C-alpha positions as CSV (number, residue, x, y, z in Angstrom):
1,M,15.9,138.1,-159.3
2,S,16.0,140.9,-161.9
3,A,14.6,144.3,-161.2
4,Q,11.7,143.6,-163.6
5,A,10.8,140.4,-161.8
6,Q,10.6,141.8,-158.3
7,P,7.5,140.7,-156.4
8,A,4.8,143.2,-155.6
9,G,4.1,143.9,-152.0
10,S,5.1,146.0,-149.0
11,D,8.3,144.2,-148.0
12,H,10.6,144.7,-151.0
13,C,13.4,146.9,-152.1
14,P,12.7,149.9,-154.3
15,D,12.6,149.6,-158.1
16,L,16.1,149.7,-159.7
17,P,16.8,152.1,-162.5
18,G,15.3,151.0,-165.9
19,G,17.8,149.5,-168.2
20,S,20.2,148.5,-165.5
21,T,21.6,145.0,-165.1
22,L,21.5,145.3,-161.3
23,H,19.3,143.1,-159.1
24,W,18.6,143.1,-155.3
25,Q,19.7,140.8,-152.5
26,Q,17.2,141.5,-149.8
27,Q,17.1,140.9,-146.0
28,Q,14.1,141.9,-143.9
29,R,14.8,142.3,-140.2
30,D,12.9,143.6,-137.3
31,G,12.8,147.3,-137.9
32,Y,14.8,147.5,-141.1
33,L,15.1,146.3,-144.7
34,L,18.6,145.8,-146.1
35,C,18.9,145.9,-149.9
36,R,22.1,145.0,-151.6
37,A,22.3,145.9,-155.3
38,E,24.5,143.4,-157.3
39,D,25.6,143.4,-160.9
40,E,25.0,140.4,-163.3
41,H,28.1,138.7,-161.9
42,G,27.1,139.0,-158.3
43,N,29.5,141.8,-157.5
44,P,28.3,144.4,-155.0
45,A,27.2,147.8,-156.5
46,F,25.6,149.6,-153.5
47,N,23.6,149.1,-150.3
48,L,20.4,150.6,-149.0
49,M,19.0,150.2,-145.5
50,L,15.5,151.5,-144.9
51,T,14.7,151.9,-141.2
52,G,12.3,153.5,-138.7
53,D,15.2,154.3,-136.4
54,E,17.6,157.2,-137.0
55,P,21.0,155.6,-137.8
56,N,23.6,156.3,-135.1
57,L,26.1,157.7,-137.5
58,R,28.0,160.9,-137.4
59,L,28.9,162.3,-140.8
60,A,31.6,165.0,-140.4
61,R,31.1,168.0,-142.5
62,S,34.9,167.9,-143.3
63,L,34.2,164.5,-145.1
64,R,31.5,165.9,-147.4
65,A,32.1,165.1,-151.1
66,E,29.5,165.1,-153.9
67,R,26.1,166.7,-153.8
68,A,23.3,164.6,-155.4
69,Q,19.6,163.8,-155.3
70,F,17.9,160.9,-153.6
71,A,14.2,160.4,-153.1
72,G,13.5,163.9,-154.3
73,Q,15.9,165.5,-151.8
74,D,19.2,167.1,-152.0
75,I,21.9,165.1,-150.2
76,H,25.6,165.1,-149.6
77,W,27.7,162.0,-150.1
78,Y,30.5,161.6,-147.5
79,R,33.9,160.0,-147.8
80,M,34.2,157.2,-145.3
81,D,36.5,158.0,-142.4
82,L,38.9,155.1,-142.9
83,A,42.1,156.6,-141.5
84,N,43.8,153.2,-141.4
85,D,42.8,152.1,-144.9
86,A,45.7,152.9,-147.2
87,A,44.1,151.2,-150.2
88,E,43.9,153.5,-153.2
89,Q,40.2,152.6,-153.6
90,A,39.4,154.0,-150.1
91,Q,39.0,157.5,-151.7
92,Y,36.0,156.2,-153.7
93,R,34.0,154.9,-150.8
94,R,30.9,156.8,-149.9
95,I,28.1,156.9,-147.4
96,T,25.0,159.0,-146.6
97,V,21.8,159.1,-144.6
98,S,18.6,160.7,-145.7
99,R,15.5,161.4,-143.6
100,L,12.5,160.4,-145.7
101,G,9.8,161.4,-143.2
102,K,8.7,160.9,-139.6
103,D,10.6,157.9,-138.3
104,Q,11.7,157.0,-141.9
105,Y,15.4,156.9,-142.8
106,A,17.6,155.6,-145.6
107,Q,21.2,154.8,-145.2
108,L,23.2,154.3,-148.4
109,W,26.8,153.3,-149.0
110,F,29.1,151.9,-151.7
111,N,32.7,151.0,-152.4
112,A,33.6,152.1,-155.9
113,T,37.0,151.2,-157.5
114,D,37.5,154.4,-159.5
115,Q,36.0,157.8,-160.3
116,A,33.9,156.5,-163.2
117,E,32.3,153.8,-161.0
118,L,31.7,156.3,-158.2
119,E,29.8,158.6,-160.7
120,T,27.8,155.6,-162.0
121,R,26.8,154.6,-158.5
122,I,25.7,158.1,-157.5
123,E,23.7,158.3,-160.8
124,Q,22.0,154.9,-160.2
125,I,21.1,155.7,-156.7
126,S,19.6,159.0,-157.7
127,H,17.1,157.1,-159.9
128,L,15.9,154.7,-157.2
129,R,12.1,154.9,-156.8
130,L,10.9,154.6,-153.2
131,D,7.1,154.8,-154.1
132,N,6.4,151.1,-153.2
133,T,8.8,150.5,-150.4
134,P,7.7,149.5,-146.9
135,R,7.0,151.9,-144.1
136,L,9.2,150.8,-141.2
137,G,8.2,152.3,-137.9
138,N,9.9,152.1,-134.6
139,R,9.2,148.8,-133.0
């Protein structure tokens, strides 16, 4: 389903940036909504999990990488701590968690293949609109 053809309602992923060729694959589970952005060929672009529970994820300050914006907030992207991953692309993997409000969290992550793709993903994510996304409370 293209970004323009997403159904209206309370249980859907946020609007994707205008002009992008990305579309969502979506899974609604008890307590969270998982949104996987894919390109026109079905290749993964980035992932977004909206939840009412704080993610049990420790992001070490020593792994901080880029500063960016998400949902009107300043955030830090973190390099993934993949000590056993010798792949050259490991340096372009990022993750972050953002508190959106009381019992509202967003966890985002992506695996870029190079610096240009990393910058594109950060830019695309910074333009996500969360205005019409579901409110997921603790269950």
